[in-house]
C-alpha positions, 0 to 999 in steps of 0.5 A: 500499500505504501508503495502504491501511494508513493508511486502515485504521488511521483506520477502526479507531482510535477506542474505543467508550466509554459515552456521557456524553450522548445527542446530536449531536457533533464528532469530530476525530481524527488517526491516523499510521502508522509502520514502525519509526521511519519516518513513513509518513503520517496520516489526519485525520477530521472527523466529525459524529456522534450518540451515544445509549444507556443504562447497559447499551449505548451506540451512535454513528454518524459521518461526514465528510471523511478527509484522507489525507496519505501522507509524501512524496506529495500529499494526498487527500481521501475520505469516512469513516464509523464506526458502533459500540457498547458493551454492558456485559455485567456491572458489570466487563466491557464488550464494544465493537465498531466498523465503519468505511469510507474510500472510494476511486476503486477500492476502499474500505477497510473496518475492523472492531474488537471487544473486551472491557474488564475492570474491576478 
């Protein structure tokens, strides 16, 4: 159960933002989970990705290993990936979304995110 929660958190932790450039990038991201004040573990993604777009919409796709380290258990390495994007609906409203996956021997873990960002 703990591994599931950590893996799911890893797939949905990043936020889609407008691309500063189009091209290839490396993204290293660590996500940790807590229940109350109890540390449950971490997932660290080491992804290679590509992003592109223009002033009104951006997209990205990235993937690579996910190092899963539950507290008090042996760690595992899985594959993970994310695809997402951002649409500038108006000058003050962006809509974004992301889909992520972490592989597992039995069942893969999937996560989704959709949101809106209002600018003042």
